[in-house]
N, C-alpha and C positions, 0 to 999 in steps of 0.2 A: 460760277459754283461758290464762292463765297457768300452772294445773294442768298442761296438756299441754306446755307448753312447758318448764317444772322437770323433768318425766319424761323428756321427749325430751332434754334436756341429760343427765340421768343416765345413760340409754341410751348416748349416745355416749362418755360418759366410760368405763364400764364395758367397753364394747366395746372402746375405744382402748388398755387397759391389759391386758385379757383376751388381746390379741393380740401382746402384748410380755411380753418377759422385762425380770424388775425386779430390780435388785441394789441391796441394802441396803448400807449401808457407813459405818462409823465417819467422821464428817463434820468431827471436830478431829483427825484424823489427817493430817499431810503426807502418809505412803506412799498411804494411802487415795485422797486427794484428787488425788493425781498420778496414781494408777493409773485414777482415774474419767476424769481429761482425756485419758489412754493410750487409753482404750476408747473415749471419744467420738470421738477422732482417726481410729481405725480402725472405727467401726461404721457400714461403707457401708452395709450391709443395712438400718438403723435398727430393728435388734433390741432393743437395750435401753431402759431408763427407768432411773433412778436415784431413791433416797431415803437420805437422813441419817437412820441410827438416833435421832438426838436430835429430830428433825424430827417432827411430829404425824402425818403420814401414815405417816413409817417405825416411829412408837411403836405406832402401832395396826395394822401388818403384820407387825411383830416379834411381839406380842400373838396375833394370828391365826395364826402360824406356829410358837410356843410357843418364840420366840427371846429370849434375855436381853436386856434394854436395854444391858447391857454387854457385849454380845459381842464377842468378840476375832477374828470371822471375818467375812468378806466371806459374804453370804448372796447366793442365786440363787435365783430362783422364777419356775419355768417353767410355766406352766398354774398347777396346784395342787400341784404338789411344790416341795419346798425342798431347795436343796442348800447346803452349806456347806464351809469349808476348800479343802483342795485340788482336790476335785472340782468344787466352784463355778468354782476359777480356772481349771482346764482345759475345762470345759464354756462359758465366757465366751470362752477363746482360742479355741475351734472356730468361734467366729463372726466372729472378727475378720478384717479384709482381709491380704492379705501371706502371709508363711509362718507366721503365730501359729498357724493353725489344725494345723498338724504338732506342737506340743508336745500335742496331745489323747492321742497315742501314748502318753505317760506315764501315762495312765487303767490301763495294763496293770501298774503297780507297785501291790502291796498297798494298801490305804487306811493302813493303820497307818503304813508307811515316810514316803508321800506327806504324811500330816497331820503323823507326828514332826518332818519340815523345815519344814512350813507352821507349826506351833505356836511353834518357835523364831525365828521373824520375826515371827511376831503377839505374842509375849512382848514382844519389842525392839523394838518398832515407834516407841514413842514416843523412847527413848533413842536409838536408832539414826537418825532421819527427824525428830525432833521433834513438837512438838502446838500446834495453835492454841486460841486463846482460846476462838474461836467456830466454827459452821461455815462453809464457803465459800457466798460468794453467787455463783451462775452467771452466765455475761456473758449479755446480752439473745438472742444468737442461740444459746444450750443452753438458754434456760429450758423449752421445750417437751420437753425430755428430764429434766426433774425433775418428781417427783411432790409 
């Protein structure tokens, strides 16, 4: 009987995350943490789950999708597809409440131009916004959003 319960729990966990998009982020970056909080407040459709790249789950997912442990980009996983840099940011904005989905119109700008701007911010994120010594701990009402 215990074996069946464990199998059932595993299936539920896999099913839950298979229907959600997962955002991998730098858990010590102040800009990244502020962005996660921004997304959570505007994720009215409950589309997203989050994992810091420094967490065990984040490391495993990064490995699975060929993402460097030192990635300087947000990573969005939708189904089995991985998006990074400005494409990930725009796809995230597309699912948020309010007028944020209008930002998706910038997808028509060629990726080298979009990603050039993204890289400037990513490269300077610690000097401009600071860095924490350790990953943020989600509040009790947000724990279900984190893997």
